[in-house]
PDB file as gemmi writes it, atoms N, CA and C in Angstrom:
CRYST1    1.000    1.000    1.000  90.00  90.00  90.00 P 1                      
ATOM      1  N   MET A   1       5.344  17.868 -19.666  1.00  0.00           N  
ATOM      2  CA  MET A   1       5.692  16.778 -18.777  1.00  0.00           C  
ATOM      3  C   MET A   1       6.884  17.224 -17.920  1.00  0.00           C  
ATOM      4  N   PRO A   2       6.813  17.020 -16.591  1.00  0.00           N  
ATOM      5  CA  PRO A   2       7.915  17.442 -15.728  1.00  0.00           C  
ATOM      6  C   PRO A   2       9.225  16.727 -16.068  1.00  0.00           C  
ATOM      7  N   VAL A   3      10.324  17.387 -15.776  1.00  0.00           N  
ATOM      8  CA  VAL A   3      11.650  16.850 -16.075  1.00  0.00           C  
ATOM      9  C   VAL A   3      11.874  15.562 -15.286  1.00  0.00           C  
ATOM     10  N   GLY A   4      12.438  14.570 -15.932  1.00  0.00           N  
ATOM     11  CA  GLY A   4      12.761  13.312 -15.270  1.00  0.00           C  
ATOM     12  C   GLY A   4      11.702  12.240 -15.403  1.00  0.00           C  
ATOM     13  N   LEU A   5      10.526  12.587 -15.915  1.00  0.00           N  
ATOM     14  CA  LEU A   5       9.476  11.571 -16.061  1.00  0.00           C  
ATOM     15  C   LEU A   5       9.525  10.874 -17.408  1.00  0.00           C  
ATOM     16  N   HIS A   6      10.131  11.507 -18.402  1.00  0.00           N  
ATOM     17  CA  HIS A   6      10.195  10.910 -19.728  1.00  0.00           C  
ATOM     18  C   HIS A   6      11.542  10.202 -19.884  1.00  0.00           C  
ATOM     19  N   THR A   7      11.520   8.872 -19.816  1.00  0.00           N  
ATOM     20  CA  THR A   7      12.737   8.083 -19.985  1.00  0.00           C  
ATOM     21  C   THR A   7      12.488   6.996 -21.009  1.00  0.00           C  
ATOM     22  N   SER A   8      13.544   6.527 -21.631  1.00  0.00           N  
ATOM     23  CA  SER A   8      13.420   5.497 -22.661  1.00  0.00           C  
ATOM     24  C   SER A   8      13.153   4.132 -22.030  1.00  0.00           C  
ATOM     25  N   PHE A   9      12.927   3.120 -22.864  1.00  0.00           N  
ATOM     26  CA  PHE A   9      12.446   1.811 -22.408  1.00  0.00           C  
ATOM     27  C   PHE A   9      13.276   1.133 -21.324  1.00  0.00           C  
ATOM     28  N   PRO A  10      14.572   0.958 -21.464  1.00  0.00           N  
ATOM     29  CA  PRO A  10      15.251   0.174 -20.425  1.00  0.00           C  
ATOM     30  C   PRO A  10      15.152   0.787 -19.033  1.00  0.00           C  
ATOM     31  N   ASP A  11      15.049   2.110 -18.944  1.00  0.00           N  
ATOM     32  CA  ASP A  11      14.979   2.769 -17.648  1.00  0.00           C  
ATOM     33  C   ASP A  11      13.549   3.074 -17.207  1.00  0.00           C  
ATOM     34  N   ASN A  12      12.575   2.788 -18.049  1.00  0.00           N  
ATOM     35  CA  ASN A  12      11.188   3.101 -17.746  1.00  0.00           C  
ATOM     36  C   ASN A  12      10.537   1.867 -17.119  1.00  0.00           C  
ATOM     37  N   ASN A  13      10.323   1.901 -15.809  1.00  0.00           N  
ATOM     38  CA  ASN A  13       9.790   0.732 -15.105  1.00  0.00           C  
ATOM     39  C   ASN A  13       8.364   0.380 -15.519  1.00  0.00           C  
ATOM     40  N   LEU A  14       7.532   1.383 -15.777  1.00  0.00           N  
ATOM     41  CA  LEU A  14       6.159   1.109 -16.195  1.00  0.00           C  
ATOM     42  C   LEU A  14       6.142   0.380 -17.530  1.00  0.00           C  
ATOM     43  N   GLN A  15       6.934   0.867 -18.482  1.00  0.00           N  
ATOM     44  CA  GLN A  15       6.992   0.218 -19.795  1.00  0.00           C  
ATOM     45  C   GLN A  15       7.524  -1.215 -19.669  1.00  0.00           C  
ATOM     46  N   LEU A  16       8.477  -1.422 -18.802  1.00  0.00           N  
ATOM     47  CA  LEU A  16       9.037  -2.749 -18.585  1.00  0.00           C  
ATOM     48  C   LEU A  16       7.982  -3.711 -18.040  1.00  0.00           C  
ATOM     49  N   MET A  17       7.170  -3.244 -17.091  1.00  0.00           N  
ATOM     50  CA  MET A  17       6.109  -4.096 -16.535  1.00  0.00           C  
ATOM     51  C   MET A  17       5.060  -4.445 -17.573  1.00  0.00           C  
ATOM     52  N   VAL A  18       4.685  -3.465 -18.401  1.00  0.00           N  
ATOM     53  CA  VAL A  18       3.652  -3.703 -19.409  1.00  0.00           C  
ATOM     54  C   VAL A  18       4.153  -4.668 -20.480  1.00  0.00           C  
ATOM     55  N   GLN A  19       5.370  -4.462 -20.965  1.00  0.00           N  
ATOM     56  CA  GLN A  19       5.878  -5.317 -22.039  1.00  0.00           C  
ATOM     57  C   GLN A  19       6.185  -6.735 -21.562  1.00  0.00           C  
ATOM     58  N   SER A  20       6.525  -6.894 -20.293  1.00  0.00           N  
ATOM     59  CA  SER A  20       6.774  -8.236 -19.779  1.00  0.00           C  
ATOM     60  C   SER A  20       5.486  -8.972 -19.441  1.00  0.00           C  
ATOM     61  N   GLY A  21       4.374  -8.231 -19.325  1.00  0.00           N  
ATOM     62  CA  GLY A  21       3.102  -8.849 -19.006  1.00  0.00           C  
ATOM     63  C   GLY A  21       2.860  -8.988 -17.509  1.00  0.00           C  
ATOM     64  N   ALA A  22       3.720  -8.386 -16.694  1.00  0.00           N  
ATOM     65  CA  ALA A  22       3.584  -8.507 -15.251  1.00  0.00           C  
ATOM     66  C   ALA A  22       2.397  -7.707 -14.722  1.00  0.00           C  
ATOM     67  N   LYS A  23       2.208  -6.500 -15.220  1.00  0.00           N  
ATOM     68  CA  LYS A  23       1.139  -5.642 -14.705  1.00  0.00           C  
ATOM     69  C   LYS A  23       0.847  -4.537 -15.694  1.00  0.00           C  
ATOM     70  N   GLY A  24      -0.396  -4.094 -15.744  1.00  0.00           N  
ATOM     71  CA  GLY A  24      -0.773  -2.958 -16.574  1.00  0.00           C  
ATOM     72  C   GLY A  24      -1.000  -3.322 -18.028  1.00  0.00           C  
ATOM     73  N   SER A  25      -1.395  -2.309 -18.793  1.00  0.00           N  
ATOM     74  CA  SER A  25      -1.643  -2.494 -20.216  1.00  0.00           C  
ATOM     75  C   SER A  25      -1.110  -1.281 -20.970  1.00  0.00           C  
ATOM     76  N   THR A  26      -1.205  -1.337 -22.289  1.00  0.00           N  
ATOM     77  CA  THR A  26      -0.711  -0.219 -23.093  1.00  0.00           C  
ATOM     78  C   THR A  26      -1.536   1.043 -22.856  1.00  0.00           C  
ATOM     79  N   VAL A  27      -2.778   0.884 -22.424  1.00  0.00           N  
ATOM     80  CA  VAL A  27      -3.607   2.052 -22.113  1.00  0.00           C  
ATOM     81  C   VAL A  27      -2.967   2.858 -20.978  1.00  0.00           C  
ATOM     82  N   ASN A  28      -2.412   2.160 -19.977  1.00  0.00           N  
ATOM     83  CA  ASN A  28      -1.773   2.847 -18.859  1.00  0.00           C  
ATOM     84  C   ASN A  28      -0.557   3.643 -19.304  1.00  0.00           C  
ATOM     85  N   THR A  29       0.174   3.144 -20.286  1.00  0.00           N  
ATOM     86  CA  THR A  29       1.364   3.861 -20.738  1.00  0.00           C  
ATOM     87  C   THR A  29       1.009   5.051 -21.624  1.00  0.00           C  
ATOM     88  N   MET A  30      -0.179   5.063 -22.206  1.00  0.00           N  
ATOM     89  CA  MET A  30      -0.586   6.159 -23.072  1.00  0.00           C  
ATOM     90  C   MET A  30      -1.239   7.308 -22.318  1.00  0.00           C  
ATOM     91  N   GLN A  31      -1.611   7.111 -21.068  1.00  0.00           N  
ATOM     92  CA  GLN A  31      -2.255   8.169 -20.314  1.00  0.00           C  
ATOM     93  C   GLN A  31      -1.229   9.260 -19.986  1.00  0.00           C  
ATOM     94  N   PRO A  32      -1.569  10.530 -20.282  1.00  0.00           N  
ATOM     95  CA  PRO A  32      -0.592  11.612 -20.028  1.00  0.00           C  
ATOM     96  C   PRO A  32      -0.469  11.913 -18.547  1.00  0.00           C  
ATOM     97  N   TYR A  33       0.684  12.400 -18.162  1.00  0.00           N  
ATOM     98  CA  TYR A  33       0.918  12.798 -16.785  1.00  0.00           C  
ATOM     99  C   TYR A  33       0.291  14.171 -16.571  1.00  0.00           C  
ATOM    100  N   ASP A  34      -0.708  14.239 -15.732  1.00  0.00           N  
ATOM    101  CA  ASP A  34      -1.403  15.497 -15.480  1.00  0.00           C  
ATOM    102  C   ASP A  34      -1.566  15.672 -13.982  1.00  0.00           C  
ATOM    103  N   PRO A  35      -0.788  16.570 -13.347  1.00  0.00           N  
ATOM    104  CA  PRO A  35      -0.875  16.747 -11.900  1.00  0.00           C  
ATOM    105  C   PRO A  35      -2.015  17.659 -11.450  1.00  0.00           C  
ATOM    106  N   ALA A  36      -2.825  18.145 -12.376  1.00  0.00           N  
ATOM    107  CA  ALA A  36      -3.904  19.069 -12.023  1.00  0.00           C  
ATOM    108  C   ALA A  36      -4.976  18.366 -11.194  1.00  0.00           C  
ATOM    109  N   PRO A  37      -5.617  19.077 -10.267  1.00  0.00           N  
ATOM    110  CA  PRO A  37      -6.673  18.464  -9.456  1.00  0.00           C  
ATOM    111  C   PRO A  37      -7.838  17.931 -10.295  1.00  0.00           C  
ATOM    112  N   GLY A  38      -8.130  18.610 -11.410  1.00  0.00           N  
ATOM    113  CA  GLY A  38      -9.227  18.177 -12.265  1.00  0.00           C  
ATOM    114  C   GLY A  38      -9.012  16.803 -12.866  1.00  0.00           C  
ATOM    115  N   ALA A  39      -7.757  16.426 -13.090  1.00  0.00           N  
ATOM    116  CA  ALA A  39      -7.454  15.113 -13.653  1.00  0.00           C  
ATOM    117  C   ALA A  39      -7.780  14.003 -12.661  1.00  0.00           C  
ATOM    118  N   GLY A  40      -7.741  14.324 -11.390  1.00  0.00           N  
ATOM    119  CA  GLY A  40      -8.052  13.336 -10.358  1.00  0.00           C  
ATOM    120  C   GLY A  40      -9.517  13.304  -9.978  1.00  0.00           C  
ATOM    121  N   GLY A  41     -10.330  14.160 -10.578  1.00  0.00           N  
ATOM    122  CA  GLY A  41     -11.755  14.157 -10.301  1.00  0.00           C  
ATOM    123  C   GLY A  41     -12.235  15.284  -9.412  1.00  0.00           C  
ATOM    124  N   PHE A  42     -11.385  16.276  -9.138  1.00  0.00           N  
ATOM    125  CA  PHE A  42     -11.799  17.400  -8.304  1.00  0.00           C  
ATOM    126  C   PHE A  42     -12.790  18.266  -9.058  1.00  0.00           C  
ATOM    127  N   VAL A  43     -13.927  18.560  -8.455  1.00  0.00           N  
ATOM    128  CA  VAL A  43     -14.956  19.376  -9.075  1.00  0.00           C  
ATOM    129  C   VAL A  43     -14.827  20.790  -8.523  1.00  0.00           C  
ATOM    130  N   SER A  44     -14.342  21.715  -9.351  1.00  0.00           N  
ATOM    131  CA  SER A  44     -14.144  23.087  -8.893  1.00  0.00           C  
ATOM    132  C   SER A  44     -15.344  23.979  -9.201  1.00  0.00           C  
ATOM    133  N   GLY A  45     -16.205  23.563 -10.110  1.00  0.00           N  
ATOM    134  CA  GLY A  45     -17.363  24.367 -10.474  1.00  0.00           C  
ATOM    135  C   GLY A  45     -18.506  24.214  -9.487  1.00  0.00           C  
ATOM    136  N   ARG A  46     -19.490  25.105  -9.616  1.00  0.00           N  
ATOM    137  CA  ARG A  46     -20.674  25.045  -8.769  1.00  0.00           C  
ATOM    138  C   ARG A  46     -21.889  24.876  -9.665  1.00  0.00           C  
ATOM    139  N   PHE A  47     -22.973  24.359  -9.105  1.00  0.00           N  
ATOM    140  CA  PHE A  47     -24.184  24.186  -9.903  1.00  0.00           C  
ATOM    141  C   PHE A  47     -24.814  25.526 -10.248  1.00  0.00           C  
ATOM    142  N   LEU A  48     -24.548  26.548  -9.429  1.00  0.00           N  
ATOM    143  CA  LEU A  48     -25.095  27.874  -9.702  1.00  0.00           C  
ATOM    144  C   LEU A  48     -24.496  28.468 -10.968  1.00  0.00           C  
ATOM    145  N   THR A  49     -23.184  28.333 -11.127  1.00  0.00           N  
ATOM    146  CA  THR A  49     -22.503  28.906 -12.290  1.00  0.00           C  
ATOM    147  C   THR A  49     -22.298  27.892 -13.405  1.00  0.00           C  
ATOM    148  N   GLY A  50     -22.485  26.633 -13.125  1.00  0.00           N  
ATOM    149  CA  GLY A  50     -22.317  25.591 -14.132  1.00  0.00           C  
ATOM    150  C   GLY A  50     -21.039  24.806 -13.938  1.00  0.00           C  
ATOM    151  N   ILE A  51     -21.074  23.547 -14.329  1.00  0.00           N  
ATOM    152  CA  ILE A  51     -19.902  22.682 -14.223  1.00  0.00           C  
ATOM    153  C   ILE A  51     -19.555  22.149 -15.610  1.00  0.00           C  
ATOM    154  N   LYS A  52     -18.317  21.765 -15.776  1.00  0.00           N  
ATOM    155  CA  LYS A  52     -17.844  21.228 -17.047  1.00  0.00           C  
ATOM    156  C   LYS A  52     -18.325  19.785 -17.202  1.00  0.00           C  
ATOM    157  N   PRO A  53     -18.355  19.259 -18.436  1.00  0.00           N  
ATOM    158  CA  PRO A  53     -18.784  17.874 -18.640  1.00  0.00           C  
ATOM    159  C   PRO A  53     -17.938  16.868 -17.864  1.00  0.00           C  
ATOM    160  N   GLN A  54     -16.618  17.099 -17.761  1.00  0.00           N  
ATOM    161  CA  GLN A  54     -15.760  16.186 -17.008  1.00  0.00           C  
ATOM    162  C   GLN A  54     -16.118  16.212 -15.528  1.00  0.00           C  
ATOM    163  N   GLU A  55     -16.409  17.404 -14.995  1.00  0.00           N  
ATOM    164  CA  GLU A  55     -16.798  17.524 -13.593  1.00  0.00           C  
ATOM    165  C   GLU A  55     -18.129  16.837 -13.344  1.00  0.00           C  
ATOM    166  N   PHE A  56     -19.053  16.958 -14.290  1.00  0.00           N  
ATOM    167  CA  PHE A  56     -20.346  16.292 -14.158  1.00  0.00           C  
ATOM    168  C   PHE A  56     -20.170  14.775 -14.117  1.00  0.00           C  
ATOM    169  N   PHE A  57     -19.283  14.268 -14.959  1.00  0.00           N  
ATOM    170  CA  PHE A  57     -19.021  12.826 -14.986  1.00  0.00           C  
ATOM    171  C   PHE A  57     -18.480  12.343 -13.645  1.00  0.00           C  
ATOM    172  N   PHE A  58     -17.469  13.053 -13.097  1.00  0.00           N  
ATOM    173  CA  PHE A  58     -16.887  12.648 -11.823  1.00  0.00           C  
ATOM    174  C   PHE A  58     -17.899  12.784 -10.691  1.00  0.00           C  
ATOM    175  N   HIS A  59     -18.744  13.801 -10.742  1.00  0.00           N  
ATOM    176  CA  HIS A  59     -19.768  13.988  -9.715  1.00  0.00           C  
ATOM    177  C   HIS A  59     -20.762  12.827  -9.737  1.00  0.00           C  
ATOM    178  N   CYS A  60     -21.193  12.431 -10.927  1.00  0.00           N  
ATOM    179  CA  CYS A  60     -22.122  11.303 -11.059  1.00  0.00           C  
ATOM    180  C   CYS A  60     -21.471   9.999 -10.618  1.00  0.00           C  
ATOM    181  N   MET A  61     -20.207   9.837 -10.958  1.00  0.00           N  
ATOM    182  CA  MET A  61     -19.486   8.617 -10.582  1.00  0.00           C  
ATOM    183  C   MET A  61     -19.380   8.506  -9.062  1.00  0.00           C  
ATOM    184  N   ALA A  62     -19.081   9.610  -8.394  1.00  0.00           N  
ATOM    185  CA  ALA A  62     -18.972   9.597  -6.930  1.00  0.00           C  
ATOM    186  C   ALA A  62     -20.331   9.333  -6.287  1.00  0.00           C  
ATOM    187  N   GLY A  63     -21.390   9.917  -6.842  1.00  0.00           N  
ATOM    188  CA  GLY A  63     -22.727   9.676  -6.305  1.00  0.00           C  
ATOM    189  C   GLY A  63     -23.155   8.225  -6.459  1.00  0.00           C  
ATOM    190  N   ARG A  64     -22.842   7.642  -7.590  1.00  0.00           N  
ATOM    191  CA  ARG A  64     -23.194   6.236  -7.816  1.00  0.00           C  
ATOM    192  C   ARG A  64     -22.422   5.326  -6.874  1.00  0.00           C  
ATOM    193  N   GLU A  65     -21.155   5.648  -6.646  1.00  0.00           N  
ATOM    194  CA  GLU A  65     -20.348   4.851  -5.725  1.00  0.00           C  
ATOM    195  C   GLU A  65     -20.927   4.915  -4.311  1.00  0.00           C  
ATOM    196  N   GLY A  66     -21.392   6.088  -3.909  1.00  0.00           N  
ATOM    197  CA  GLY A  66     -22.007   6.232  -2.592  1.00  0.00           C  
ATOM    198  C   GLY A  66     -23.276   5.413  -2.460  1.00  0.00           C  
ATOM    199  N   LEU A  67     -24.094   5.399  -3.505  1.00  0.00           N  
ATOM    200  CA  LEU A  67     -25.329   4.603  -3.469  1.00  0.00           C  
ATOM    201  C   LEU A  67     -25.039   3.115  -3.384  1.00  0.00           C  
ATOM    202  N   VAL A  68     -24.059   2.654  -4.137  1.00  0.00           N  
ATOM    203  CA  VAL A  68     -23.699   1.239  -4.128  1.00  0.00           C  
ATOM    204  C   VAL A  68     -23.149   0.846  -2.757  1.00  0.00           C  
ATOM    205  N   ASP A  69     -22.295   1.700  -2.185  1.00  0.00           N  
ATOM    206  CA  ASP A  69     -21.753   1.407  -0.854  1.00  0.00           C  
ATOM    207  C   ASP A  69     -22.860   1.307   0.183  1.00  0.00           C  
ATOM    208  N   THR A  70     -23.816   2.216   0.122  1.00  0.00           N  
ATOM    209  CA  THR A  70     -24.930   2.194   1.069  1.00  0.00           C  
ATOM    210  C   THR A  70     -25.743   0.919   0.912  1.00  0.00           C  
ATOM    211  N   ALA A  71     -26.027   0.531  -0.316  1.00  0.00           N  
ATOM    212  CA  ALA A  71     -26.827  -0.671  -0.551  1.00  0.00           C  
ATOM    213  C   ALA A  71     -26.110  -1.922  -0.064  1.00  0.00           C  
ATOM    214  N   VAL A  72     -24.821  -2.008  -0.320  1.00  0.00           N  
ATOM    215  CA  VAL A  72     -24.062  -3.192   0.085  1.00  0.00           C  
ATOM    216  C   VAL A  72     -23.942  -3.259   1.597  1.00  0.00           C  
ATOM    217  N   LYS A  73     -23.689  -2.123   2.247  1.00  0.00           N  
ATOM    218  CA  LYS A  73     -23.571  -2.113   3.705  1.00  0.00           C  
ATOM    219  C   LYS A  73     -24.891  -2.462   4.364  1.00  0.00           C  
ATOM    220  N   THR A  74     -26.001  -1.983   3.789  1.00  0.00           N  
ATOM    221  CA  THR A  74     -27.309  -2.287   4.357  1.00  0.00           C  
ATOM    222  C   THR A  74     -27.600  -3.781   4.290  1.00  0.00           C  
ATOM    223  N   SER A  75     -27.287  -4.394   3.174  1.00  0.00           N  
ATOM    224  CA  SER A  75     -27.558  -5.824   3.054  1.00  0.00           C  
ATOM    225  C   SER A  75     -26.668  -6.644   3.980  1.00  0.00           C  
ATOM    226  N   ARG A  76     -25.427  -6.224   4.120  1.00  0.00           N  
ATOM    227  CA  ARG A  76     -24.518  -6.959   5.021  1.00  0.00           C  
ATOM    228  C   ARG A  76     -24.928  -6.807   6.479  1.00  0.00           C  
ATOM    229  N   SER A  77     -25.268  -5.587   6.880  1.00  0.00           N  
ATOM    230  CA  SER A  77     -25.659  -5.381   8.276  1.00  0.00           C  
ATOM    231  C   SER A  77     -26.978  -6.080   8.574  1.00  0.00           C  
ATOM    232  N   GLY A  78     -27.891  -6.110   7.614  1.00  0.00           N  
ATOM    233  CA  GLY A  78     -29.151  -6.825   7.819  1.00  0.00           C  
ATOM    234  C   GLY A  78     -28.935  -8.304   7.979  1.00  0.00           C  
ATOM    235  N   TYR A  79     -28.019  -8.850   7.205  1.00  0.00           N  
ATOM    236  CA  TYR A  79     -27.719 -10.279   7.321  1.00  0.00           C  
ATOM    237  C   TYR A  79     -27.074 -10.591   8.675  1.00  0.00           C  
ATOM    238  N   LEU A  80     -26.198  -9.704   9.140  1.00  0.00           N  
ATOM    239  CA  LEU A  80     -25.547  -9.925  10.430  1.00  0.00           C  
ATOM    240  C   LEU A  80     -26.543  -9.834  11.583  1.00  0.00           C  
ATOM    241  N   GLN A  81     -27.536  -8.954  11.482  1.00  0.00           N  
ATOM    242  CA  GLN A  81     -28.541  -8.837  12.539  1.00  0.00           C  
ATOM    243  C   GLN A  81     -29.410 -10.069  12.607  1.00  0.00           C  
ATOM    244  N   ARG A  82     -29.671 -10.649  11.452  1.00  0.00           N  
ATOM    245  CA  ARG A  82     -30.533 -11.832  11.419  1.00  0.00           C  
ATOM    246  C   ARG A  82     -29.790 -12.994  12.029  1.00  0.00           C  
TER     247      ARG A  82                                                      
END                                                                             
């Protein structure tokens, strides 16, 4: 973990928000800090050489999001034309 990110409760704003009930949950406080591109969903592998299970998951998630966006936009534009 980079220096300065690990602070105790009174100085930790995320922990303060979660414990007060303002925003977030304990799951958010347990997630590790990972600045790597793979943690954000970057797929570095290729289908020719193979991809990791995490990359496959993010690839499927992005494809599903694209299909849903297309379906929703089509229905909205069709309604507006009518």
